[in-house]
ZALO-793114 format. One record per atom (N, C-alpha, C, O): atom name; residue number from 0; z negated, y negated, x. Coordinates in nm, 4 decimals. Layout:
REM ZALO-793114
+-------+------+----------+----------+----------+
: bakol : titi :       zz :       yy :       xx :
+-------+------+----------+----------+----------+
:    CA :  NUM :        Z :        Y :        X :
...
+-------+------+----------+----------+----------+
//
This chain:
REM ZALO-793114
+-------+------+----------+----------+----------+
: bakol : titi :       zz :       yy :       xx :
+-------+------+----------+----------+----------+
:     N :    0 :   1.5889 :  -0.3682 :  -3.1128 :
:    CA :    0 :   1.6595 :  -0.2874 :  -3.0161 :
:     C :    0 :   1.6493 :  -0.1410 :  -3.0584 :
:     O :    0 :   1.5404 :  -0.0932 :  -3.0900 :
:     N :    1 :   1.7583 :  -0.0719 :  -3.0591 :
:    CA :    1 :   1.7627 :   0.0667 :  -3.1065 :
:     C :    1 :   1.7243 :   0.1647 :  -2.9962 :
:     O :    1 :   1.7468 :   0.1408 :  -2.8775 :
:     N :    2 :   1.6665 :   0.2740 :  -3.0393 :
:    CA :    2 :   1.6362 :   0.3832 :  -2.9458 :
:     C :    2 :   1.7649 :   0.4388 :  -2.8887 :
:     O :    2 :   1.8690 :   0.4401 :  -2.9544 :
:     N :    3 :   1.7555 :   0.4852 :  -2.7642 :
:    CA :    3 :   1.8695 :   0.5492 :  -2.6996 :
:     C :    3 :   1.8739 :   0.6964 :  -2.7364 :
:     O :    3 :   1.7710 :   0.7566 :  -2.7669 :
:     N :    4 :   1.9926 :   0.7538 :  -2.7334 :
:    CA :    4 :   2.0071 :   0.8977 :  -2.7599 :
:     C :    4 :   1.9587 :   0.9762 :  -2.6381 :
:     O :    4 :   1.9457 :   0.9213 :  -2.5287 :
:     N :    5 :   1.9327 :   1.1039 :  -2.6581 :
:    CA :    5 :   1.8915 :   1.1900 :  -2.5467 :
:     C :    5 :   1.9951 :   1.1885 :  -2.4357 :
:     O :    5 :   1.9593 :   1.1849 :  -2.3180 :
:     N :    6 :   2.1230 :   1.1913 :  -2.4712 :
:    CA :    6 :   2.2297 :   1.1901 :  -2.3718 :
:     C :    6 :   2.2319 :   1.0608 :  -2.2911 :
:     O :    6 :   2.2511 :   1.0628 :  -2.1695 :
:     N :    7 :   2.2120 :   0.9482 :  -2.3601 :
:    CA :    7 :   2.2085 :   0.8195 :  -2.2900 :
:     C :    7 :   2.0901 :   0.8119 :  -2.1945 :
:     O :    7 :   2.1024 :   0.7598 :  -2.0836 :
:     N :    8 :   1.9770 :   0.8632 :  -2.2371 :
:    CA :    8 :   1.8576 :   0.8627 :  -2.1527 :
:     C :    8 :   1.8798 :   0.9509 :  -2.0305 :
:     O :    8 :   1.8533 :   0.9090 :  -1.9179 :
:     N :    9 :   1.9280 :   1.0719 :  -2.0521 :
:    CA :    9 :   1.9527 :   1.1639 :  -1.9407 :
:     C :    9 :   2.0495 :   1.1040 :  -1.8397 :
:     O :    9 :   2.0298 :   1.1171 :  -1.7189 :
:     N :   10 :   2.1539 :   1.0385 :  -1.8888 :
:    CA :   10 :   2.2540 :   0.9776 :  -1.8003 :
:     C :   10 :   2.1914 :   0.8673 :  -1.7148 :
:     O :   10 :   2.2190 :   0.8581 :  -1.5952 :
:     N :   11 :   2.1090 :   0.7856 :  -1.7747 :
:    CA :   11 :   2.0474 :   0.6747 :  -1.7014 :
:     C :   11 :   1.9417 :   0.7215 :  -1.6017 :
:     O :   11 :   1.9134 :   0.6524 :  -1.5039 :
:     N :   12 :   1.8843 :   0.8371 :  -1.6260 :
:    CA :   12 :   1.7817 :   0.8884 :  -1.5356 :
:     C :   12 :   1.8399 :   0.9618 :  -1.4143 :
:     O :   12 :   1.7696 :   0.9827 :  -1.3154 :
:     N :   13 :   1.9644 :   1.0002 :  -1.4210 :
:    CA :   13 :   2.0256 :   1.0785 :  -1.3125 :
:     C :   13 :   2.0211 :   1.0029 :  -1.1809 :
:     O :   13 :   2.0564 :   0.8852 :  -1.1732 :
:     N :   14 :   1.9761 :   1.0745 :  -1.0762 :
:    CA :   14 :   1.9775 :   1.0208 :  -0.9414 :
:     C :   14 :   1.8702 :   0.9182 :  -0.9115 :
:     O :   14 :   1.8713 :   0.8582 :  -0.8040 :
:     N :   15 :   1.7787 :   0.8967 :  -1.0025 :
:    CA :   15 :   1.6742 :   0.7969 :  -0.9806 :
:     C :   15 :   1.5361 :   0.8586 :  -0.9678 :
:     O :   15 :   1.5196 :   0.9805 :  -0.9717 :
:     N :   16 :   1.4398 :   0.7734 :  -0.9529 :
:    CA :   16 :   1.2996 :   0.8152 :  -0.9371 :
:     C :   16 :   1.2254 :   0.8280 :  -1.0702 :
:     O :   16 :   1.1158 :   0.8839 :  -1.0758 :
:     N :   17 :   1.2852 :   0.7765 :  -1.1758 :
:    CA :   17 :   1.2214 :   0.7825 :  -1.3077 :
:     C :   17 :   1.2523 :   0.9162 :  -1.3734 :
:     O :   17 :   1.3575 :   0.9753 :  -1.3489 :
:     N :   18 :   1.1611 :   0.9636 :  -1.4564 :
:    CA :   18 :   1.1810 :   1.0868 :  -1.5322 :
:     C :   18 :   1.1333 :   1.0639 :  -1.6754 :
:     O :   18 :   1.0611 :   0.9687 :  -1.7052 :
:     N :   19 :   1.1755 :   1.1525 :  -1.7603 :
:    CA :   19 :   1.1354 :   1.1425 :  -1.9007 :
:     C :   19 :   1.0137 :   1.2296 :  -1.9257 :
:     O :   19 :   1.0061 :   1.3437 :  -1.8799 :
:     N :   20 :   0.9192 :   1.1739 :  -1.9989 :
:    CA :   20 :   0.8053 :   1.2495 :  -2.0508 :
:     C :   20 :   0.7924 :   1.2113 :  -2.1973 :
:     O :   20 :   0.7386 :   1.1057 :  -2.2305 :
:     N :   21 :   0.8419 :   1.2975 :  -2.2840 :
:    CA :   21 :   0.8387 :   1.2697 :  -2.4276 :
:     C :   21 :   0.9219 :   1.1482 :  -2.4620 :
:     O :   21 :   1.0411 :   1.1433 :  -2.4317 :
:     N :   22 :   0.8599 :   1.0501 :  -2.5251 :
:    CA :   22 :   0.9292 :   0.9290 :  -2.5679 :
:     C :   22 :   0.9071 :   0.8136 :  -2.4707 :
:     O :   22 :   0.9024 :   0.6974 :  -2.5111 :
:     N :   23 :   0.8935 :   0.8464 :  -2.3415 :
:    CA :   23 :   0.8713 :   0.7440 :  -2.2400 :
:     C :   23 :   0.9420 :   0.7829 :  -2.1110 :
:     O :   23 :   0.9778 :   0.8989 :  -2.0903 :
:     N :   24 :   0.9616 :   0.6824 :  -2.0238 :
:    CA :   24 :   1.0064 :   0.7113 :  -1.8883 :
:     C :   24 :   0.8894 :   0.6823 :  -1.7949 :
:     O :   24 :   0.8107 :   0.5906 :  -1.8182 :
:     N :   25 :   0.8794 :   0.7628 :  -1.6880 :
:    CA :   25 :   0.7623 :   0.7612 :  -1.6009 :
:     C :   25 :   0.8080 :   0.7623 :  -1.4559 :
:     O :   25 :   0.9060 :   0.8279 :  -1.4207 :
:     N :   26 :   0.7357 :   0.6889 :  -1.3723 :
:    CA :   26 :   0.7586 :   0.6956 :  -1.2282 :
:     C :   26 :   0.6239 :   0.6911 :  -1.1582 :
:     O :   26 :   0.5351 :   0.6148 :  -1.1962 :
:     N :   27 :   0.6101 :   0.7743 :  -1.0549 :
:    CA :   27 :   0.4905 :   0.7781 :  -0.9716 :
:     C :   27 :   0.5220 :   0.7189 :  -0.8352 :
:     O :   27 :   0.6286 :   0.7427 :  -0.7784 :
:     N :   28 :   0.4278 :   0.6416 :  -0.7840 :
:    CA :   28 :   0.4402 :   0.5802 :  -0.6529 :
:     C :   28 :   0.3225 :   0.6247 :  -0.5668 :
:     O :   28 :   0.2096 :   0.6333 :  -0.6151 :
:     N :   29 :   0.3485 :   0.6527 :  -0.4408 :
:    CA :   29 :   0.2422 :   0.6730 :  -0.3428 :
:     C :   29 :   0.2561 :   0.5611 :  -0.2411 :
:     O :   29 :   0.3591 :   0.5475 :  -0.1750 :
:     N :   30 :   0.1511 :   0.4816 :  -0.2297 :
:    CA :   30 :   0.1553 :   0.3640 :  -0.1443 :
:     C :   30 :   0.0659 :   0.3836 :  -0.0221 :
:     O :   30 :   0.0077 :   0.4905 :  -0.0035 :
:     N :   31 :   0.0555 :   0.2805 :   0.0605 :
:    CA :   31 :  -0.0179 :   0.2923 :   0.1866 :
:     C :   31 :  -0.1688 :   0.2883 :   0.1708 :
:     O :   31 :  -0.2406 :   0.3216 :   0.2652 :
:     N :   32 :  -0.2181 :   0.2496 :   0.0577 :
:    CA :   32 :  -0.3617 :   0.2430 :   0.0346 :
:     C :   32 :  -0.3908 :   0.1710 :  -0.0953 :
:     O :   32 :  -0.3004 :   0.1365 :  -0.1714 :
:     N :   33 :  -0.5207 :   0.1489 :  -0.1192 :
:    CA :   33 :  -0.5648 :   0.0892 :  -0.2444 :
:     C :   33 :  -0.5111 :  -0.0525 :  -0.2622 :
:     O :   33 :  -0.4673 :  -0.0889 :  -0.3713 :
:     N :   34 :  -0.5142 :  -0.1322 :  -0.1562 :
:    CA :   34 :  -0.4654 :  -0.2698 :  -0.1672 :
:     C :   34 :  -0.3186 :  -0.2724 :  -0.2062 :
:     O :   34 :  -0.2791 :  -0.3504 :  -0.2929 :
:     N :   35 :  -0.2379 :  -0.1887 :  -0.1437 :
:    CA :   35 :  -0.0948 :  -0.1831 :  -0.1770 :
:     C :   35 :  -0.0738 :  -0.1356 :  -0.3200 :
:     O :   35 :   0.0147 :  -0.1854 :  -0.3894 :
:     N :   36 :  -0.1544 :  -0.0399 :  -0.3645 :
:    CA :   36 :  -0.1428 :   0.0090 :  -0.5026 :
:     C :   36 :  -0.1753 :  -0.1019 :  -0.6016 :
:     O :   36 :  -0.1064 :  -0.1174 :  -0.7025 :
:     N :   37 :  -0.2801 :  -0.1792 :  -0.5733 :
:    CA :   37 :  -0.3171 :  -0.2885 :  -0.6629 :
:     C :   37 :  -0.2149 :  -0.4008 :  -0.6582 :
:     O :   37 :  -0.1882 :  -0.4641 :  -0.7604 :
:     N :   38 :  -0.1572 :  -0.4266 :  -0.5412 :
:    CA :   38 :  -0.0526 :  -0.5295 :  -0.5327 :
:     C :   38 :   0.0676 :  -0.4918 :  -0.6185 :
:     O :   38 :   0.1228 :  -0.5765 :  -0.6888 :
:     N :   39 :   0.1087 :  -0.3639 :  -0.6132 :
:    CA :   39 :   0.2194 :  -0.3199 :  -0.6983 :
:     C :   39 :   0.1812 :  -0.3312 :  -0.8454 :
:     O :   39 :   0.2591 :  -0.3824 :  -0.9259 :
:     N :   40 :   0.0627 :  -0.2842 :  -0.8810 :
:    CA :   40 :   0.0189 :  -0.2904 :  -1.0205 :
:     C :   40 :   0.0181 :  -0.4343 :  -1.0711 :
:     O :   40 :   0.0617 :  -0.4604 :  -1.1832 :
:     N :   41 :  -0.0305 :  -0.5273 :  -0.9906 :
:    CA :   41 :  -0.0343 :  -0.6679 :  -1.0318 :
:     C :   41 :   0.1056 :  -0.7280 :  -1.0402 :
:     O :   41 :   0.1331 :  -0.8069 :  -1.1306 :
:     N :   42 :   0.1944 :  -0.6922 :  -0.9477 :
:    CA :   42 :   0.3324 :  -0.7411 :  -0.9535 :
:     C :   42 :   0.4024 :  -0.6892 :  -1.0782 :
:     O :   42 :   0.4769 :  -0.7628 :  -1.1430 :
:     N :   43 :   0.3790 :  -0.5627 :  -1.1123 :
:    CA :   43 :   0.4363 :  -0.5053 :  -1.2342 :
:     C :   43 :   0.3800 :  -0.5766 :  -1.3570 :
:     O :   43 :   0.4539 :  -0.6058 :  -1.4511 :
:     N :   44 :   0.2513 :  -0.6042 :  -1.3565 :
:    CA :   44 :   0.1905 :  -0.6741 :  -1.4699 :
:     C :   44 :   0.2538 :  -0.8118 :  -1.4894 :
:     O :   44 :   0.2823 :  -0.8518 :  -1.6023 :
:     N :   45 :   0.2757 :  -0.8839 :  -1.3802 :
:    CA :   45 :   0.3383 :  -1.0158 :  -1.3901 :
:     C :   45 :   0.4807 :  -1.0058 :  -1.4455 :
:     O :   45 :   0.5193 :  -1.0824 :  -1.5338 :
:     N :   46 :   0.5579 :  -0.9109 :  -1.3929 :
:    CA :   46 :   0.6962 :  -0.8928 :  -1.4399 :
:     C :   46 :   0.6988 :  -0.8487 :  -1.5858 :
:     O :   46 :   0.7834 :  -0.8937 :  -1.6631 :
:     N :   47 :   0.6075 :  -0.7619 :  -1.6230 :
:    CA :   47 :   0.6010 :  -0.7141 :  -1.7617 :
:     C :   47 :   0.5653 :  -0.8277 :  -1.8565 :
:     O :   47 :   0.6227 :  -0.8380 :  -1.9649 :
:     N :   48 :   0.4722 :  -0.9120 :  -1.8175 :
:    CA :   48 :   0.4377 :  -1.0269 :  -1.9010 :
:     C :   48 :   0.5569 :  -1.1194 :  -1.9179 :
:     O :   48 :   0.5828 :  -1.1689 :  -2.0276 :
:     N :   49 :   0.6295 :  -1.1429 :  -1.8091 :
:    CA :   49 :   0.7474 :  -1.2303 :  -1.8157 :
:     C :   49 :   0.8531 :  -1.1727 :  -1.9099 :
:     O :   49 :   0.9236 :  -1.2472 :  -1.9780 :
:     N :   50 :   0.8637 :  -1.0397 :  -1.9134 :
:    CA :   50 :   0.9620 :  -0.9724 :  -1.9991 :
:     C :   50 :   0.9073 :  -0.9446 :  -2.1394 :
:     O :   50 :   0.9811 :  -0.8993 :  -2.2270 :
:     N :   51 :   0.7789 :  -0.9717 :  -2.1606 :
:    CA :   51 :   0.7115 :  -0.9383 :  -2.2860 :
:     C :   51 :   0.7304 :  -0.7910 :  -2.3223 :
:     O :   51 :   0.7582 :  -0.7559 :  -2.4370 :
:     N :   52 :   0.7143 :  -0.7065 :  -2.2207 :
:    CA :   52 :   0.7310 :  -0.5617 :  -2.2375 :
:     C :   52 :   0.6314 :  -0.4939 :  -2.1439 :
:     O :   52 :   0.6472 :  -0.5006 :  -2.0220 :
:     N :   53 :   0.5315 :  -0.4301 :  -2.1980 :
:    CA :   53 :   0.4143 :  -0.3918 :  -2.1216 :
:     C :   53 :   0.4005 :  -0.2398 :  -2.1042 :
:     O :   53 :   0.3774 :  -0.1679 :  -2.2014 :
:     N :   54 :   0.4147 :  -0.1919 :  -1.9808 :
:    CA :   54 :   0.4002 :  -0.0488 :  -1.9539 :
:     C :   54 :   0.2529 :  -0.0100 :  -1.9432 :
:     O :   54 :   0.1654 :  -0.0957 :  -1.9312 :
:     N :   55 :   0.2277 :   0.1191 :  -1.9477 :
:    CA :   55 :   0.0966 :   0.1707 :  -1.9109 :
:     C :   55 :   0.0944 :   0.1802 :  -1.7593 :
:     O :   55 :   0.1873 :   0.2331 :  -1.6984 :
:     N :   56 :  -0.0116 :   0.1290 :  -1.6986 :
:    CA :   56 :  -0.0264 :   0.1286 :  -1.5529 :
:     C :   56 :  -0.1532 :   0.2055 :  -1.5195 :
:     O :   56 :  -0.2618 :   0.1708 :  -1.5658 :
:     N :   57 :  -0.1389 :   0.3102 :  -1.4389 :
:    CA :   57 :  -0.2530 :   0.3901 :  -1.3961 :
:     C :   57 :  -0.2586 :   0.3879 :  -1.2436 :
:     O :   57 :  -0.1660 :   0.4340 :  -1.1768 :
:     N :   58 :  -0.3667 :   0.3347 :  -1.1894 :
:    CA :   58 :  -0.3933 :   0.3415 :  -1.0454 :
:     C :   58 :  -0.4950 :   0.4525 :  -1.0274 :
:     O :   58 :  -0.6021 :   0.4501 :  -1.0879 :
:     N :   59 :  -0.4610 :   0.5503 :  -0.9437 :
:    CA :   59 :  -0.5503 :   0.6655 :  -0.9270 :
:     C :   59 :  -0.5442 :   0.7180 :  -0.7846 :
:     O :   59 :  -0.4505 :   0.6894 :  -0.7101 :
:     N :   60 :  -0.6449 :   0.7946 :  -0.7484 :
:    CA :   60 :  -0.6551 :   0.8532 :  -0.6144 :
:     C :   60 :  -0.6300 :   0.7481 :  -0.5070 :
:     O :   60 :  -0.5658 :   0.7776 :  -0.4062 :
:     N :   61 :  -0.6776 :   0.6301 :  -0.5261 :
:    CA :   61 :  -0.6814 :   0.5114 :  -0.4410 :
:     C :   61 :  -0.5476 :   0.4576 :  -0.3944 :
:     O :   61 :  -0.5392 :   0.3391 :  -0.3622 :
:     N :   62 :  -0.4435 :   0.5372 :  -0.3891 :
:    CA :   62 :  -0.3151 :   0.4847 :  -0.3403 :
:     C :   62 :  -0.1957 :   0.5281 :  -0.4248 :
:     O :   62 :  -0.0811 :   0.5180 :  -0.3808 :
:     N :   63 :  -0.2221 :   0.5752 :  -0.5434 :
:    CA :   63 :  -0.1157 :   0.6221 :  -0.6326 :
:     C :   63 :  -0.1103 :   0.5349 :  -0.7574 :
:     O :   63 :  -0.2132 :   0.4954 :  -0.8124 :
:     N :   64 :   0.0123 :   0.5060 :  -0.8008 :
:    CA :   64 :   0.0342 :   0.4298 :  -0.9238 :
:     C :   64 :   0.1327 :   0.5069 :  -1.0100 :
:     O :   64 :   0.2388 :   0.5481 :  -0.9630 :
:     N :   65 :   0.0971 :   0.5258 :  -1.1356 :
:    CA :   65 :   0.1873 :   0.5867 :  -1.2335 :
:     C :   65 :   0.2184 :   0.4818 :  -1.3393 :
:     O :   65 :   0.1285 :   0.4202 :  -1.3965 :
:     N :   66 :   0.3489 :   0.4626 :  -1.3641 :
:    CA :   66 :   0.3951 :   0.3690 :  -1.4652 :
:     C :   66 :   0.4643 :   0.4454 :  -1.5767 :
:     O :   66 :   0.5500 :   0.5300 :  -1.5513 :
:     N :   67 :   0.4273 :   0.4157 :  -1.6985 :
:    CA :   67 :   0.4846 :   0.4791 :  -1.8162 :
:     C :   67 :   0.5382 :   0.3686 :  -1.9067 :
:     O :   67 :   0.4648 :   0.2783 :  -1.9469 :
:     N :   68 :   0.6686 :   0.3776 :  -1.9383 :
:    CA :   68 :   0.7330 :   0.2730 :  -2.0174 :
:     C :   68 :   0.7949 :   0.3336 :  -2.1433 :
:     O :   68 :   0.8647 :   0.4348 :  -2.1381 :
:     N :   69 :   0.7673 :   0.2690 :  -2.2557 :
:    CA :   69 :   0.8251 :   0.3078 :  -2.3835 :
:     C :   69 :   0.8259 :   0.1852 :  -2.4736 :
:     O :   69 :   0.7433 :   0.0953 :  -2.4578 :
:     N :   70 :   0.9181 :   0.1816 :  -2.5669 :
:    CA :   70 :   0.9205 :   0.0734 :  -2.6648 :
:     C :   70 :   0.8495 :   0.1248 :  -2.7896 :
:     O :   70 :   0.9096 :   0.1900 :  -2.8751 :
:     N :   71 :   0.7206 :   0.0940 :  -2.7979 :
:    CA :   71 :   0.6373 :   0.1471 :  -2.9057 :
:     C :   71 :   0.6884 :   0.1053 :  -3.0432 :
:     O :   71 :   0.6818 :   0.1832 :  -3.1382 :
:     N :   72 :   0.7392 :  -0.0170 :  -3.0541 :
:    CA :   72 :   0.7866 :  -0.0643 :  -3.1845 :
:     C :   72 :   0.9081 :   0.0135 :  -3.2332 :
:     O :   72 :   0.9355 :   0.0171 :  -3.3532 :
:     N :   73 :   0.9816 :   0.0764 :  -3.1401 :
:    CA :   73 :   1.0984 :   0.1568 :  -3.1768 :
:     C :   73 :   1.0680 :   0.3068 :  -3.1741 :
:     O :   73 :   1.1521 :   0.3879 :  -3.2129 :
:     N :   74 :   0.9502 :   0.3430 :  -3.1293 :
:    CA :   74 :   0.9108 :   0.4833 :  -3.1264 :
:     C :   74 :   0.9852 :   0.5658 :  -3.0230 :
:     O :   74 :   1.0058 :   0.6856 :  -3.0420 :
:     N :   75 :   1.0257 :   0.5024 :  -2.9137 :
:    CA :   75 :   1.0969 :   0.5778 :  -2.8115 :
:     C :   75 :   1.1498 :   0.4893 :  -2.7004 :
:     O :   75 :   1.0960 :   0.3819 :  -2.6733 :
:     N :   76 :   1.2547 :   0.5354 :  -2.6373 :
:    CA :   76 :   1.3107 :   0.4732 :  -2.5180 :
:     C :   76 :   1.4316 :   0.3882 :  -2.5558 :
:     O :   76 :   1.5213 :   0.4330 :  -2.6272 :
:     N :   77 :   1.4320 :   0.2639 :  -2.5060 :
:    CA :   77 :   1.5396 :   0.1691 :  -2.5363 :
:     C :   77 :   1.5935 :   0.1083 :  -2.4071 :
:     O :   77 :   1.5457 :   0.1377 :  -2.2976 :
:     N :   78 :   1.6941 :   0.0231 :  -2.4230 :
:    CA :   78 :   1.7481 :  -0.0517 :  -2.3092 :
:     C :   78 :   1.6392 :  -0.1337 :  -2.2406 :
:     O :   78 :   1.6397 :  -0.1466 :  -2.1182 :
:     N :   79 :   1.5468 :  -0.1889 :  -2.3174 :
:    CA :   79 :   1.4388 :  -0.2692 :  -2.2595 :
:     C :   79 :   1.3574 :  -0.1905 :  -2.1579 :
:     O :   79 :   1.3133 :  -0.2457 :  -2.0571 :
:     N :   80 :   1.3377 :  -0.0635 :  -2.1838 :
:    CA :   80 :   1.2603 :   0.0198 :  -2.0918 :
:     C :   80 :   1.3323 :   0.0352 :  -1.9583 :
:     O :   80 :   1.2706 :   0.0256 :  -1.8522 :
:     N :   81 :   1.4617 :   0.0587 :  -1.9643 :
:    CA :   81 :   1.5379 :   0.0739 :  -1.8406 :
:     C :   81 :   1.5525 :  -0.0593 :  -1.7674 :
:     O :   81 :   1.5594 :  -0.0620 :  -1.6445 :
:     N :   82 :   1.5572 :  -0.1683 :  -1.8408 :
:    CA :   82 :   1.5615 :  -0.3001 :  -1.7781 :
:     C :   82 :   1.4325 :  -0.3257 :  -1.6997 :
:     O :   82 :   1.4372 :  -0.3708 :  -1.5853 :
:     N :   83 :   1.3188 :  -0.2972 :  -1.7608 :
:    CA :   83 :   1.1912 :  -0.3149 :  -1.6915 :
:     C :   83 :   1.1802 :  -0.2184 :  -1.5737 :
:     O :   83 :   1.1296 :  -0.2561 :  -1.4680 :
:     N :   84 :   1.2260 :  -0.0963 :  -1.5899 :
:    CA :   84 :   1.2237 :   0.0001 :  -1.4795 :
:     C :   84 :   1.3046 :  -0.0513 :  -1.3611 :
:     O :   84 :   1.2624 :  -0.0361 :  -1.2465 :
:     N :   85 :   1.4192 :  -0.1115 :  -1.3867 :
:    CA :   85 :   1.5015 :  -0.1679 :  -1.2820 :
:     C :   85 :   1.4292 :  -0.2819 :  -1.2101 :
:     O :   85 :   1.4352 :  -0.2927 :  -1.0876 :
:     N :   86 :   1.3621 :  -0.3654 :  -1.2860 :
:    CA :   86 :   1.2833 :  -0.4743 :  -1.2272 :
:     C :   86 :   1.1732 :  -0.4185 :  -1.1388 :
:     O :   86 :   1.1492 :  -0.4693 :  -1.0292 :
:     N :   87 :   1.1067 :  -0.3150 :  -1.1856 :
:    CA :   87 :   0.9996 :  -0.2516 :  -1.1075 :
:     C :   87 :   1.0557 :  -0.1903 :  -0.9798 :
:     O :   87 :   0.9949 :  -0.2036 :  -0.8735 :
:     N :   88 :   1.1687 :  -0.1245 :  -0.9881 :
:    CA :   88 :   1.2316 :  -0.0674 :  -0.8687 :
:     C :   88 :   1.2587 :  -0.1761 :  -0.7642 :
:     O :   88 :   1.2372 :  -0.1548 :  -0.6449 :
:     N :   89 :   1.3057 :  -0.2919 :  -0.8095 :
:    CA :   89 :   1.3337 :  -0.4031 :  -0.7187 :
:     C :   89 :   1.2036 :  -0.4564 :  -0.6570 :
:     O :   89 :   1.2011 :  -0.4903 :  -0.5387 :
:     N :   90 :   1.0976 :  -0.4638 :  -0.7345 :
:    CA :   90 :   0.9685 :  -0.5081 :  -0.6816 :
:     C :   90 :   0.9206 :  -0.4142 :  -0.5713 :
:     O :   90 :   0.8730 :  -0.4579 :  -0.4665 :
:     N :   91 :   0.9342 :  -0.2860 :  -0.5970 :
:    CA :   91 :   0.8869 :  -0.1861 :  -0.5003 :
:     C :   91 :   0.9717 :  -0.1883 :  -0.3735 :
:     O :   91 :   0.9195 :  -0.1716 :  -0.2633 :
:     N :   92 :   1.1000 :  -0.2085 :  -0.3886 :
:    CA :   92 :   1.1914 :  -0.2098 :  -0.2730 :
:     C :   92 :   1.1750 :  -0.3373 :  -0.1910 :
:     O :   92 :   1.1986 :  -0.3379 :  -0.0701 :
:     N :   93 :   1.1341 :  -0.4462 :  -0.2581 :
:    CA :   93 :   1.1283 :  -0.5783 :  -0.1973 :
:     C :   93 :   1.0231 :  -0.5904 :  -0.0953 :
:     O :   93 :   1.0069 :  -0.6969 :  -0.0357 :
+-------+------+----------+----------+----------+
//
């Protein structure tokens, strides 16, 4: 899978909760507490395993989760990253 251009990345990020940080897309969540943060982290882990695409997951300050997604094998951001981000958005909304 090929890396996306800067223009393609910017276009896909418009109007959403994800942002670019270097060669990755990042989203921060504030949840109702530690249990909710861990439930989201575990749901993301399950979805990532199913997709064989694994983000960095940081649970911090007891109710915050930061997700960082990049396609390391391509050295940047690809369609796979946005696909996983969409799955994560659906998990959070669900």
